[in-house]
Structure formats: C-alpha cells, structure tokens
Wavefront OBJ file of the C-alpha trace (Angstrom):
o trace
v 20.297 -7.139 -6.994
v 20.281 -5.300 -3.668
v 22.868 -2.777 -4.870
v 20.942 -2.310 -8.099
v 17.729 -1.574 -6.208
v 19.472 0.816 -3.822
v 21.129 2.661 -6.717
v 17.811 2.820 -8.569
v 16.099 4.284 -5.506
v 18.884 6.863 -5.157
v 18.497 7.841 -8.819
v 14.724 8.043 -8.394
v 15.061 10.163 -5.276
v 17.039 12.703 -7.264
v 14.430 12.810 -10.034
v 11.088 14.586 -10.201
v 9.186 11.298 -10.070
v 7.623 10.272 -6.781
v 5.856 7.047 -5.901
v 3.559 6.027 -3.099
v 4.785 2.448 -3.278
v 7.949 0.826 -4.654
v 7.527 -2.911 -5.084
v 10.415 -5.332 -5.557
v 9.168 -8.369 -7.458
v 6.161 -9.090 -9.620
v 4.989 -12.331 -8.081
v 1.596 -12.815 -6.495
v 2.492 -10.704 -3.445
v 3.975 -7.897 -5.546
v 1.051 -7.809 -7.960
v -1.455 -7.877 -5.103
v 0.341 -5.026 -3.351
v 0.451 -3.015 -6.576
v -3.260 -3.479 -7.225
v -4.146 -2.573 -3.634
v -2.112 0.632 -3.872
v -3.523 1.519 -7.303
v -7.075 0.895 -6.046
v -6.435 3.544 -3.417
v -5.211 6.048 -5.995
v -1.506 5.488 -5.372
v 1.336 5.691 -7.845
v 3.367 2.476 -8.078
v 6.834 1.568 -9.309
v 7.398 -2.179 -9.677
v 10.912 -3.569 -10.051
v 11.428 -7.040 -11.513
v 14.804 -8.666 -12.157
v 13.505 -11.199 -14.688
v 12.480 -10.583 -18.298
v 8.915 -11.815 -17.616
v 6.526 -10.642 -14.932
v 5.257 -13.152 -12.400
v 8.218 -13.995 -10.182
v 8.168 -17.445 -8.619
v 4.370 -17.429 -8.834
v 4.538 -18.317 -12.538
v 6.304 -21.526 -11.498
v 3.532 -22.494 -9.062
v 1.703 -24.785 -11.454
v -0.060 -26.481 -8.567
v -1.786 -23.266 -7.434
v -1.679 -21.618 -4.024
v -2.339 -22.926 -0.532
v -5.795 -21.926 0.600
v -8.713 -23.099 2.674
v -11.541 -22.392 0.229
v -15.172 -21.926 1.182
v -17.783 -24.494 0.262
v -20.868 -23.981 -1.896
v -22.564 -22.004 0.892
v -19.646 -19.566 1.174
v -18.411 -20.832 4.536
v -15.439 -22.981 5.474
v -16.283 -26.062 7.522
v -14.438 -26.765 10.753
v -13.441 -30.135 9.304
v -11.779 -28.396 6.321
v -10.083 -25.871 8.621
v -8.705 -28.632 10.850
v -7.452 -30.637 7.854
v -5.816 -27.566 6.308
v -4.096 -26.618 9.581
v -2.856 -30.190 10.098
v -1.559 -30.479 6.529
v 0.150 -27.066 6.692
v 1.823 -27.845 10.027
v 3.025 -31.163 8.617
v 4.474 -29.509 5.509
v 6.183 -26.791 7.599
v 8.754 -29.227 8.920
v 10.297 -29.055 12.381
v 9.415 -25.426 13.210
v 5.895 -24.510 12.121
v 4.865 -20.917 12.748
v 1.381 -21.546 14.097
v 0.426 -17.844 14.187
v 1.305 -17.536 10.508
v -0.590 -20.744 9.743
v -3.676 -19.330 11.488
v -3.398 -16.197 9.331
v -3.210 -18.358 6.220
v -6.237 -20.373 7.331
v -8.396 -17.389 8.255
v -7.408 -15.095 5.389
v -7.137 -17.470 2.444
v -10.872 -17.611 1.655
v -11.188 -13.790 1.562
v -8.010 -13.668 -0.561
v -9.520 -16.104 -3.066
v -12.673 -13.985 -3.181
v -10.566 -10.845 -3.771
v -8.790 -12.522 -6.703
v -12.160 -13.449 -8.182
v -13.722 -10.014 -7.668
v -10.725 -7.806 -8.485
v -8.933 -9.619 -11.303
v -11.509 -12.210 -12.398
v -9.297 -15.155 -11.436
v -11.582 -17.793 -9.952
v -9.324 -20.310 -8.249
v -12.399 -21.798 -6.556
v -13.121 -23.500 -9.900
v -9.707 -25.211 -9.720
v -9.996 -27.036 -6.398
v -7.629 -29.913 -5.860
v -5.676 -31.404 -3.034
v -1.978 -31.912 -3.469
v 0.567 -33.269 -1.041
v -0.280 -34.229 2.571
l 1 2 3 4 5 6 7 8 9 10 11 12 13 14 15 16 17 18 19 20 21 22 23 24 25 26 27 28 29 30 31 32 33 34 35 36 37 38 39 40 41 42 43 44 45 46 47 48 49 50 51 52 53 54 55 56 57 58 59 60 61 62 63 64 65 66 67 68 69 70 71 72 73 74 75 76 77 78 79 80 81 82 83 84 85 86 87 88 89 90 91 92 93 94 95 96 97 98 99 100 101 102 103 104 105 106 107 108 109 110 111 112 113 114 115 116 117 118 119 120 121 122 123 124 125 126 127 128 129 130 131
C-alpha cells in the first residue's frame, strides 16, 4: 500500500492536478479531515484501499468513545471522571494521559460538529459499553 501511495503521488505530481489535501483512508478521521478542508475551500484527493468507503469506522458498530454533554449542554465532572477512569483502564499498561485529556475535552465539541455539519446525531444513541 505504501508503495502504491508513493507511486500515485509521484504520478499526480507530474500531472496538472493539484490538491490542497491528500487523505489516505476514508474512515472517520479521513472523512472529517476531508470535510474540514472542503469547508475551507480546499481541493481534496482521498485514497482508499478498500472497495467501500468508511475504513475501520464502518466496523465500529458500538459507536465512538466520547464524553457527551447532558441535557443542559455541559458535561458533569462526575461524567468526566468516569470517562477518564474507564479510558485509562481500557488503555492497558501504558495510558497516554495527555491524549486521554484531549479525548475528554474535545469529544463533546466533536459530537456537536457531527450533528451540525453532517446531521449525524450520536447524542441520540447514548449507551455505555465496556468498563
């Protein structure tokens, strides 16, 4: 796959086409990156090795990890603490606490972005799995 991508980039570099963003993979991260670039007027090329778009995200039938806001739009400290504890536990022997803090603090705005930008309201699908 790496050699294919490199050869594709070389071919593209020799063509007239130019892109502001080349994205490898069409999972949640790739799609989010593509939409963010397109929203800013960029031109995107997305590469996907599979026949269907979605990457590993289409296999995530249990949703995504997030610390969602309550009815009032805020996240309670109790929910934050529980989410941090559960995420550290699931991380195994070497949790990256800085990354966990990013997940905790940015997941509610990410859920709101999904709702506003692509009309996917994961807040209606709340459940607790694992931990």
